[in-house]
C-alpha positions in Angstrom: 11.5 38.7 -46.7 12.5 38.1 -43.1 12.0 41.1 -40.7 14.5 41.7 -37.9 11.9 40.1 -35.5 11.8 37.0 -37.7 15.6 36.8 -37.8 15.8 37.1 -34.0 13.1 34.4 -33.6 15.0 32.1 -36.0 18.2 32.7 -33.9 16.3 31.9 -30.8 14.9 28.7 -32.3 18.5 27.6 -33.2 19.6 28.4 -29.6 16.7 26.4 -28.3 17.6 23.4 -30.4 21.3 23.6 -29.3 20.1 23.9 -25.6 17.9 20.8 -26.1 20.8 18.8 -27.5 23.1 19.9 -24.8 20.6 19.2 -22.1 20.1 15.6 -23.4 23.9 15.2 -23.6 24.1 16.3 -20.0 21.3 13.8 -19.0 23.2 11.0 -20.8 26.5 11.8 -19.0 24.6 12.1 -15.7 23.1 8.7 -16.3 26.5 7.2 -16.8 27.8 8.8 -13.7 24.8 7.3 -11.8 25.6 3.8 -13.0 29.2 4.2 -11.8 28.0 5.5 -8.4 25.6 2.6 -8.1 28.4 0.1 -8.6 30.5 1.9 -6.0 27.6 2.1 -3.6 27.8 5.9 -3.1 24.8 8.3 -2.9 23.5 9.7 -6.2 23.2 13.2 -4.8 26.5 15.0 -3.9 25.8 18.4 -2.4 29.5 19.3 -2.3 29.9 18.6 -6.0 26.7 20.6 -6.8 28.0 23.6 -4.9 31.3 23.4 -6.8 29.5 23.5 -10.1 27.2 26.4 -9.1 30.2 28.4 -7.9 32.0 27.8 -11.2 29.0 28.9 -13.2 28.4 32.0 -11.1 32.1 32.9 -11.4 31.9 32.7 -15.2 28.5 34.4 -15.5 28.7 37.4 -17.8 24.9 38.3 -17.8 22.4 39.4 -18.6 21.0 36.8 -16.2 21.9 37.7 -12.6 23.7 35.2 -10.3 20.5 34.2 -8.5 18.7 33.4 -11.7 21.6 31.3 -13.0 21.7 29.4 -9.7 17.9 28.8 -9.9 18.0 27.6 -13.5 20.9 25.2 -13.0 19.5 23.8 -9.8 16.5 22.8 -11.8 18.7 21.2 -14.4 20.7 19.3 -11.7 17.4 18.1 -10.1 16.2 16.9 -13.5 19.5 15.0 -14.1 19.3 13.4 -10.7 15.7 12.3 -11.5 17.0 10.5 -14.6 19.5 8.6 -12.4 16.8 7.6 -9.9 14.2 6.7 -12.5 16.7 4.4 -14.3 17.8 2.9 -11.0 14.2 2.0 -10.1 13.6 0.5 -13.6 16.5 -1.8 -13.2 15.7 -3.1 -9.7 15.6 -6.9 -9.7 12.4 -6.8 -7.7 10.7 -4.5 -10.2 7.8 -5.7 -12.2 9.3 -3.9 -15.2 12.3 -6.2 -14.9 10.2 -9.4 -14.3 6.7 -9.2 -15.7 5.2 -12.4 -14.3 4.6 -13.1 -10.6 7.2 -14.9 -8.6 5.9 -18.2 -7.5 7.5 -19.9 -4.5 6.9 -23.6 -3.8 7.0 -24.8 -0.2 6.6 -28.3 1.4 4.1 -30.6 -0.3 1.7 -28.9 -2.6 1.8 -25.5 -1.0 2.6 -22.6 -3.4 2.9 -18.9 -2.6 2.1 -16.4 -5.3 0.1 -18.5 -7.7 -3.2 -16.7 -7.2 -4.5 -18.9 -4.3 -3.8 -17.2 -1.0 -2.2 -19.1 1.9 -2.7 -19.0 5.6 0.3 -18.8 8.0 -0.5 -19.4 11.6 1.2 -20.4 14.8 2.5 -19.2 18.1 4.4 -15.9 18.6 7.1 -17.9 20.5 8.2 -21.5 20.6 7.7 -22.5 24.2 7.5 -26.3 24.4 6.9 -29.4 22.2 3.4 -29.8 23.7 2.5 -26.3 22.7 3.8 -26.7 19.1 2.2 -30.1 18.7 -1.2 -28.8 19.9 -1.2 -25.9 17.4 0.2 -28.1 14.6 -2.5 -30.7 15.0 -5.2 -27.9 15.0 -3.7 -26.4 11.8 -3.5 -29.8 10.1 -7.1 -30.5 11.0 -8.2 -27.2 9.5 -6.3 -27.7 6.3 -3.6 -25.1 7.0 -0.2 -26.1 5.7 2.2 -23.4 6.9 3.1 -22.8 10.5 5.0 -19.9 12.1 6.8 -19.9 15.4 9.4 -17.6 16.9 12.6 -19.3 18.1 14.6 -16.0 18.3 12.5 -13.1 19.7 13.9 -9.6 19.4 12.1 -7.7 22.2 11.9 -4.1 23.2 12.9 -4.9 26.8 16.0 -7.1 27.5 14.1 -8.6 30.4 11.4 -10.1 28.2 11.5 -13.7 26.9 14.0 -13.8 24.1 13.0 -17.3 22.7 14.6 -20.7 22.8 17.0 -20.0 20.0 18.5 -23.0 18.1 16.7 -25.5 20.3 13.5 -23.8 19.2 14.4 -24.2 15.5 15.0 -27.9 16.1 11.7 -28.3 17.8 10.0 -26.6 14.9 11.7 -29.0 12.5 10.5 -32.0 14.4 6.9 -30.8 14.5 7.0 -29.7 10.9 8.2 -33.1 9.8 5.7 -34.9 12.0 2.6 -33.0 10.7 3.9 -32.2 7.2 3.8 -28.5 7.7 6.1 -25.8 6.1 7.8 -23.9 8.9 8.5 -20.2 9.1 10.7 -18.7 11.8 12.7 -15.5 12.3 16.4 -15.4 12.1 18.2 -12.5 13.7 21.9 -13.2 13.0 23.8 -14.1 9.8 25.6 -16.8 11.6 22.4 -18.7 12.1 21.5 -19.0 8.4 23.1 -22.5 8.0 21.2 -24.0 10.9 18.1 -22.3 9.6 18.5 -23.9 6.2 18.7 -27.3 7.9 15.7 -26.9 10.2 13.0 -24.6 8.7 11.5 -24.0 5.3 11.2 -20.2 5.2 13.5 -17.6 6.9 11.6 -14.7 8.4 13.4 -11.3 8.7 11.4 -9.3 11.2 10.4 -5.6 11.1 13.2 -4.5 13.4 15.8 -6.2 11.1 14.4 -5.0 7.8 17.4 -2.8 7.3 20.0 -5.1 8.9 21.9 -5.2 5.7 24.4 -7.9 6.7 21.4 -10.1 7.6 19.8 -9.3 4.2 23.0 -10.2 2.4 23.2 -13.5 4.3 19.6 -14.3 3.5 20.4 -13.7 -0.2 23.1 -16.3 0.0 21.0 -18.8 1.9 19.0 -20.0 -1.1 15.9 -20.8 0.8 12.7 -18.8 0.8 12.6 -15.5 2.8 9.7 -13.7 4.3 10.6 -10.1 4.7 8.6 -7.9 7.1 8.1 -4.2 6.6 9.8 -2.0 9.2 7.9 -0.1 11.8 8.4 3.2 10.1 9.7 2.1 6.7 8.5 3.7 3.5 7.5 1.3 0.7 10.6 2.5 -1.2 12.8 1.4 1.7 10.9 -1.9 2.0 11.4 -2.6 -1.7 15.1 -1.8 -1.5 15.5 -4.1 1.5 14.1 -6.9 -0.7 16.5 -5.9 -3.5 19.4 -6.7 -1.2 18.2 -10.3 -1.0 17.7 -10.7 -4.7 21.0 -8.9 -5.5 22.8 -11.5 -3.4 21.3 -14.4 -5.3 18.0 -15.4 -3.7 14.8 -14.7 -5.8 12.5 -16.6 -3.4 11.3 -13.5 -1.5 7.9 -12.8 0.0 6.9 -9.4 1.4 4.7 -9.0 4.4 2.9 -5.8 5.5 2.6 -5.9 9.3 1.5 -2.4 10.1 3.4 0.8 10.5 3.8 3.1 13.5 1.6 6.2 13.4 -0.1 8.5 15.9 -3.1 6.1 16.1 -3.4 4.4 19.5 -6.6 2.3 19.1 -4.6 -0.4 17.4 -1.1 -1.8 18.0 0.1 -0.4 14.6 -1.7 1.0 11.6 -2.4 -1.5 8.8 -1.5 0.0 5.5 -3.9 -1.8 3.2 -2.7 0.4 0.3 0.7 -1.2 0.5 -0.7 -4.5 -0.9 -1.8 -3.3 -4.4 1.2 -0.9 -4.5 3.7 -3.6 -3.8 1.9 -5.9 -6.3 2.2 -3.2 -8.9 5.8 -2.2 -8.2 7.2 -5.7 -7.7 6.7 -9.3 -8.9 7.0 -10.7 -5.3 4.2 -12.3 -3.3 2.7 -10.0 -0.7 1.2 -11.2 2.6 -0.5 -9.3 5.5 0.1 -10.0 9.2 -3.2 -9.0 10.9 -1.9 -9.8 14.4 1.0 -7.3 14.6 -0.7 -4.7 12.4 -3.8 -4.4 14.6 -3.1 -6.2 17.9 -6.9 -6.6 18.3 -8.5 -10.0 17.9 -11.9 -8.4 17.4 -10.9 -7.0 14.0 -8.6 -9.7 12.7 -11.3 -11.1 10.4 -12.4 -7.9 8.6 -8.8 -6.8 8.2 -7.9 -10.1 6.7 -10.8 -9.9 4.3 -9.7 -6.4 3.3 -6.2 -7.6 2.7 -7.4 -10.5 0.5 -9.7 -8.2 -1.4 -6.8 -5.9 -2.0 -4.9 -8.8 -3.6 -2.8 -10.2 -0.7 -1.2 -13.6 -1.4 -1.7 -14.7 2.2 -2.6 -13.9 5.8 -0.5 -14.4 8.9 -2.0 -14.7 12.4 -0.8 -15.9 15.8 -2.3 -18.9 17.5 -1.6 -20.3 20.9 -3.3 -23.2 22.9 -3.6 -20.9 25.9 -2.9 -17.3 25.1 -3.2 -16.1 28.7 -0.1 -18.1 29.6 1.9 -17.2 26.5 5.5 -15.9 27.2 5.1 -13.2 24.6 2.2 -11.1 23.1 -0.4 -12.9 25.1 -3.3 -10.5 24.4 -3.1 -10.6 20.6 -2.9 -14.4 20.1 -6.0 -16.4 19.1 -6.8 -19.6 21.0 -7.6 -22.6 18.8 -11.4 -22.2 18.9 -11.0 -18.5 18.0 -8.7 -19.4 15.2 -11.2 -21.9 13.8 -13.9 -19.2 13.8 -11.5 -16.8 12.1 -10.5 -19.4 9.5 -14.1 -20.4 8.8 -15.0 -16.8 8.5 -12.4 -16.4 5.8 -13.4 -19.5 4.0 -17.1 -18.5 4.1 -16.2 -15.1 2.6 -15.3 -16.6 -0.7 -12.0 -14.8 -0.6 -10.1 -17.8 0.5 -10.1 -21.4 -0.8 -9.0 -24.2 1.6 -6.4 -26.7 0.7 -8.1 -29.2 2.9 
C-alpha cells in the first residue's frame, strides 16, 4: 500500500516526465527558430526577446518560487536552448569534418597537390618589384624542387606611405614568370573587382589577415572557382577563422586552404605569436588543408626552421616563407625575408628532418 510519501513521489515523477517532454519540445521549437534565423542572417541570441519572455513569466508567477528563482531557472533553459541552435549550426557547416569526413585535396599546376598527406613549400618575395627579382627567385625555387611561388601584387600596409605593390601589372608579371618556370602562383587580392583578372593570371587567390572578415571579398572568392588561401586574422579566434572559410564554401568554392600566420599577443620577441595548436585543431574541426606561414608568424629568420618543423610535426599541409634576392633592398618586410642561400639552408634543413619530402 502506497504511503502519502510514496504518492507524492509518484506525482513528482509524473511532473518530472512532463517537464522532460516539455523541455525537449521547447528545444525542438528553438532549433526550428534557429534554422529560420540562420537563413535570414540574424543573430541567434535576441536579448530583447529574452527579456520579454522573462517579464511574461514573472508577471504570471504564482509561487511558491520567488521571481528571482524563476528568472534564474528560465535563463538556464534559454541558455540550453541557444546551445542546441549553436551546436546544430556547427554540425552543418560546410567546412566541418562532420559534414565531409575525408580531407579536401586541391590540385595545382603540374603534379602539385595540397592536402594529400605530402606537405608543400610555398616561397617567394613579399612584394613583386621587378621581372628580374621574380625570375631570380623563380629559378632558385625551380632548382630546389619547389613548385609553388608566392608574391604580393597588392600590398595592404599599415601606413599609407609604404609601398602598396604594383597591382594588376604585378599579377601579369607573376603569370609570365609562373608560365616560364612552370610554377603555381599565389598572390593576394584585396578587392572583389579584381577576381576576374586574378582568375586569368594566378593559380591561387590569397586573402590576407587584414581581409579575413572582408565579407564581400569572401563572397567574391566563393564565386571565383579557383583555389583560395585564407589567412587567419591578427586577432581572430579559430571559430571566426572557420566561419570566414565557410563564407567561401557557402558561395560555391570548396577549394579552400587555411593558413596560420600568427596572432597578436602581448609577446614582443616575435612579430606575432605562432599558434601551433591551431594546426591540429583546424585539422580536426575542418576537412580543409592547413598551412603555416613562419615568416609573418615569427618575423625572425633565426627560428624559421624549428617553427616550420614544429608546424609539420603538428600536421601542417605546407609551409610558407618569404624569399628575396637581396632582402636589404626589399620594398617591404626587408628584415624577415630570406636571401636565396638562406632559403636553401632552410629548405635543406626541412628535407633533412624527414618531415618533408621533396618533389624534385
